VOBA-1610 file (N, C-alpha, C; in pm, whole numbers, padded with zeros to 5 digits, always signed):
BEGIN
Met-03869+12633+33397Met-03907+12601+33511Met-04066+12649+33540Thr-04205+12579+33539Thr-04308+12629+33515Thr-04373+12721+33622Thr-04473+12788+33623Thr-04513+12892+33636Thr-04636+12810+33795Pro-04651+12860+33865Pro-04704+12846+33987Pro-04827+12727+33917Leu-04905+12710+33959Leu-05059+12578+33915Leu-05032+12562+33817Glu-04935+12562+33706Glu-04929+12526+33544Glu-04901+12442+33550Pro-05017+12370+33486Pro-04965+12187+33472Pro-04866+12155+33363Val-04831+11986+33406Val-04729+11957+33278Val-04800+11860+33268Ala-04892+11847+33151Ala-04915+11714+33040Ala-04726+11591+32994Pro-04818+11540+33001Pro-04666+11442+32905Pro-04679+11370+32782Thr-04623+11411+32738Thr-04627+11294+32598Thr-04654+11156+32634Glu-04659+11091+32527Glu-04650+10930+32502Glu-04526+10932+32568Ala-04453+10961+32481Ala-04269+10901+32526Ala-04263+10928+32618Glu-04301+11070+32741Glu-04285+11135+32830Glu-04372+11005+32974Ala-04449+10980+32866Ala-04532+10911+32940Ala-04473+10730+32974Thr-04417+10711+32923Thr-04384+10593+32933Thr-04231+10562+33000Leu-04162+10651+32972Leu-04050+10698+33095Leu-04049+10708+33251Ala-04188+10747+33219Ala-04203+10752+33328Ala-04286+10670+33422Arg-04386+10582+33332Arg-04375+10453+33370Arg-04254+10390+33386Glu-04119+10389+33332Glu-04010+10265+33372Glu-03934+10391+33486Ser-03976+10497+33536Ser-03843+10569+33674Ser-03852+10583+33826Ser-04022+10599+33763Ser-04147+10500+33854Ser-04155+10380+33953Arg-04085+10279+33828Arg-04108+10187+33934Arg-04010+10161+33943Ile-03886+10164+33883Ile-03691+10195+33980Ile-03702+10282+34086Leu-03709+10405+34080Leu-03745+10490+34198Leu-03851+10427+34331Ala-03958+10374+34278Ala-04048+10311+34404Ala-03986+10189+34502Thr-03875+10087+34404Thr-03804+10036+34440Thr-03712+10098+34558Leu-03633+10170+34485Leu-03487+10196+34589Leu-03613+10219+34683Leu-03688+10365+34685Leu-03744+10376+34836Leu-03784+10321+34966Ala-03799+10254+34974Ala-03897+10077+35009Ala-03830+10179+35163Gly-03869+10141+35241Gly-03829+10193+35409Gly-03719+10248+35444Lys-03671+10347+35361Lys-03562+10520+35342Lys-03568+10576+35392Arg-03521+10689+35498Arg-03523+10819+35518Arg-03473+10878+35415Glu-03339+10851+35333Glu-03343+10969+35202Glu-03306+10794+35169Val-03257+10913+35002Val-03201+10837+34840Val-03149+10891+34757Arg-03038+10805+34776Arg-02888+10885+34664Arg-02910+10846+34548Val-02902+10929+34451Val-02973+10894+34351Val-02784+10966+34273Arg-02788+10900+34175Arg-02740+10924+34056Arg-02735+10965+33938Leu-02697+11095+33878Leu-02829+11148+33735Leu-02698+11174+33668Gln-02707+11135+33575Gln-02617+11173+33405Gln-02692+11233+33315Pro-02690+11357+33315Pro-02750+11428+33224Pro-02749+11338+33060Val-02900+11400+32984Val-02837+11274+32782Val-02705+11428+32767Gly-02568+11354+32760Gly-02501+11468+32626Gly-02365+11419+32733Arg-02386+11447+32893Arg-02298+11411+32927Arg-02269+11333+32980Arg-02050+11312+33055Arg-01987+11191+33044Arg-02037+11200+33213Lys-02011+11371+33266Lys-02004+11320+33446Lys-02127+11277+33508Glu-02197+11212+33613Glu-02285+11195+33659Glu-02287+11299+33800Glu-02431+11245+33851Glu-02375+11394+33979Glu-02433+11297+34109Leu-02376+11305+34216Leu-02492+11204+34309Leu-02564+11270+34353Val-02709+11293+34381Val-02810+11344+34496Val-02854+11314+34616Val-02878+11324+34742Val-02942+11298+34826Val-03044+11391+34829Leu-03110+11295+34841Leu-03334+11295+34852Leu-03406+11266+34917Pro-03504+11391+35012Pro-03505+11322+35166Pro-03630+11212+35078Ala-03700+11131+35217Ala-03832+11053+35119Ala-03895+11090+35108Ala-03933+11198+35186Ala-04030+11215+35108Ala-04019+11360+34971Ala-03958+11352+34967Ala-03970+11418+34795Ala-03946+11337+34697Met-03887+11250+34742Met-03868+11126+34629Met-04004+11039+34652Arg-04087+11005+34759Arg-04265+10987+34738Arg-04309+11079+34665Leu-04283+11210+34681Leu-04354+11291+34582Leu-04298+11293+34428Leu-04194+11223+34433Leu-04094+11217+34267Leu-04225+11093+34237Val-04231+11040+34281Val-04243+10941+34204Val-04468+10874+34226Asp-04471+10972+34276Asp-04655+10985+34259Asp-04635+11045+34132Met-04575+11181+34137Met-04600+11206+34006Met-04585+11184+33889Leu-04410+11128+33881Leu-04435+11016+33768Leu-04499+10893+33796Thr-04590+10895+33857Thr-04706+10762+33855Thr-04813+10806+33797Gln-04849+10936+33767Gln-04914+11029+33681Gln-04906+11016+33565Met-04868+11108+33533Met-04791+11111+33367Met-04739+11007+33367Ala-04726+10888+33431Ala-04714+10708+33363Ala-04852+10733+33301Gln-05001+10712+33331Gln-05118+10749+33350Gln-05166+10845+33175Gly-05114+10946+33157Gly-05159+11037+33146Gly-05160+11153+33187His-05166+11168+33296His-05245+11328+33335His-05149+11427+33422Ala-05202+11521+33353Ala-05108+11657+33327Ala-05099+11620+33527Val-04963+11736+33582Val-04908+11723+33696Val-04954+11873+33690Thr-04944+11887+33892Thr-04842+12044+33930Thr-04826+12016+33999Val-04752+12113+34132Val-04687+12112+34215Val-04676+12232+34272Met-04741+12248+34415Met-04730+12421+34482Met-04735+12349+34572Pro-04732+12508+34647Pro-04769+12513+34827Pro-04848+12459+34912Val-04906+12429+35013Val-05033+12392+35058Val-05057+12525+35088His-05024+12632+35072His-04979+12844+35152His-05083+12885+35011Ala-04979+12859+34911Ala-05025+12884+34809Ala-05229+13032+34781Glu-05316+13045+34770Glu-05391+13106+34721Glu-05411+13057+34554Leu-05547+13007+34605Leu-05630+12990+34500Leu-05778+13061+34447Thr-05718+13083+34337Thr-05851+13174+34259Thr-06026+13105+34236Thr-06121+13199+34272Thr-06198+13078+34317Thr-06226+12931+34174Gln-06199+12943+34061Gln-06182+12857+34003Gln-06125+12777+34031Gln-05950+12811+34057Gln-05912+12681+34042Gln-05956+12637+34131Ala-06045+12652+34339Ala-06043+12607+34340Ala-06200+12503+34346Ala-06239+12603+34214Ala-06365+12480+34190Ala-06327+12359+34119Asp-06150+12404+34077Asp-06154+12297+33998Asp-06143+12159+34062Leu-06068+12187+34108Leu-06022+12079+34272Leu-06109+12091+34279Leu-06212+12152+34393Leu-06348+12057+34482Leu-06446+11971+34311Asn-06399+11924+34203Asn-06470+11897+34117Asn-06650+12004+34100Val-06626+12180+34145Val-06729+12161+34128Val-06711+12261+34048Ser-06871+12370+33968Ser-06895+12482+33899Ser-06823+12624+34011Arg-06817+12661+33979Arg-06757+12849+34065Arg-06847+12850+34081Pro-06934+12970+34068Pro-07051+13023+34093Pro-07155+12896+34256Phe-07128+12766+34229Phe-07098+12655+34334Phe-07058+12679+34450Leu-06903+12703+34360Leu-06755+12697+34563Leu-06852+12846+34580Val-06857+12980+34490Val-06873+13074+34562Val-07021+13097+34674Lys-07062+13003+34610Lys-07210+12979+34741Lys-07132+13014+34910Met-07066+12814+34835Met-07054+12744+34978Met-06877+12895+35043Leu-06895+12965+34952Leu-06776+13065+35064Leu-06850+13173+35129Glu-06966+13233+35061Glu-07133+13307+35123Glu-07159+13288+35184Glu-07169+13077+35284Glu-07235+13023+35325Glu-07084+13020+35481Gly-07031+13034+35440Gly-06902+13036+35558Gly-06865+12898+35553Gln-06877+12787+35456Gln-06863+12648+35459Gln-06690+12616+35415Leu-06664+12739+35349Leu-06528+12740+35340Leu-06463+12874+35344Pro-06366+12927+35420Pro-06279+13025+35419Pro-06277+13136+35349Cys-06240+13222+35299Cys-06160+13302+35180Cys-06134+13450+35280Arg-06045+13511+35160Arg-06014+13643+35184Arg-06079+13734+35070Lys-06110+13845+35038Lys-06115+13950+34938Lys-05959+13991+34928Val-06001+13983+34743Val-05824+14106+34738Val-05916+14142+34617Gly-05927+14326+34653Gly-06053+14372+34598Gly-06085+14296+34552Thr-06188+14276+34449Thr-06338+14217+34468Thr-06332+14131+34424His-06180+14048+34423His-06172+13903+34401His-06169+13797+34467Arg-06206+13677+34548Arg-06207+13625+34700Arg-06115+13531+34612Arg-05977+13481+34765Arg-05906+13410+34746Arg-05925+13323+34867Val-05843+13183+34819Val-05853+13032+34861Val-05820+12976+34926Leu-05740+12964+35060Leu-05609+12890+35095Leu-05610+12748+34996Leu-05522+12706+35007Leu-05491+12552+35013Leu-05555+12456+35031Ser-05516+12483+35122Ser-05431+12384+35252Ser-05664+12449+35284Asp-05701+12507+35283Asp-05836+12516+35301Asp-05943+12410+35237Val-05912+12424+35135Val-05939+12320+34999Val-05923+12224+35028Leu-05824+12161+35106Leu-05735+11992+35051Leu-05828+11990+35246Ala-05819+12086+35315Ala-05871+12038+35422Ala-05977+11998+35454Phe-06106+12020+35341Phe-06230+12038+35312Phe-06248+11943+35184Lys-06184+11907+35133Lys-06246+11834+35034Lys-06249+11663+35099Arg-06062+11662+35222Arg-06089+11483+35297Arg-06157+11507+35367Arg-06249+11598+35451Arg-06380+11637+35518Arg-06461+11557+35465Ser-06486+11648+35315Ser-06616+11615+35264Ser-06645+11490+35199Asp-06504+11422+35184Asp-06411+11308+35144Asp-06481+11160+35213Ala-06447+11200+35370Ala-06445+11210+35451Ala-06608+11109+35509Glu-06705+11266+35481Glu-06845+11213+35528Glu-06943+11110+35416Arg-06859+11176+35265Arg-06944+11096+35158Arg-06920+10945+35176Ser-06768+10887+35272Ser-06718+10743+35259Ser-06856+10697+35387Glu-06811+10786+35511Glu-06944+10754+35602Glu-07077+10692+35573Val-07141+10766+35522Val-07280+10778+35475Val-07297+10621+35325Leu-07149+10625+35206Leu-07156+10500+35119Leu-07197+10391+35187Gln-07085+10372+35380Gln-07077+10276+35491Gln-07183+10208+35578Arg-07250+10355+35594Arg-07408+10324+35581Arg-07493+10284+35559Leu-07534+10322+35437Leu-07540+10219+35324Leu-07552+10133+35291Thr-07489+10127+35283Thr-07433+09937+35234Thr-07405+09864+35321Gln-07441+09970+35486Gln-07494+09837+35611Gln-07622+09803+35613Glu-07708+09911+35547Glu-07852+09898+35580Glu-07889+09886+35468Gly-07823+09739+35337Gly-07883+09733+35247Gly-07866+09553+35217Glu-07768+09584+35353Glu-07641+09403+35362Glu-07809+09376+35475Ala-07856+09511+35578Ala-07937+09465+35701Ala-08061+09387+35654Leu-08153+09463+35509Leu-08211+09431+35431Leu-08278+09328+35356Asn-08089+09242+35352Asn-08091+09147+35189Asn-08163+09147+35107Met-08050+09240+35017Met-08145+09353+34943Met-08012+09257+34810Gly-07909+09235+34835Gly-07807+09099+34751Gly-07730+09193+34691Tyr-07638+09252+34775Tyr-07530+09340+34740Tyr-07512+09397+34853
//
């Protein structure tokens, strides 16, 4: 088992397996509340029936899809606390920039000794808001460009 936040990067062979597996599992999932899967570990004769909730299957398909593209993946609970570096990496900003955001109150945090910790759920909520604002601004710019007949 991996430690929390430890990304798992697939090898080329694992990416190929992930591509095939995600395609098959996605078809099994279509419109289901739960999925029954028979697993047969390599080297064993006996199959095991596993019933998975659809939400877990969607996560599995999403992870396999990312692995199929060669991306490293990780799983963590939304209540996990991140270091400032982990939060900055998730937001694709520098750590000093994130610290400035924390000091300005744009994102809540708590102090553990001299270190700041940020809830993953807060980082994800901030990211959703930020992405929505960016999308809205882009939409307005597009509309203005069309109104000015700028050719795009």
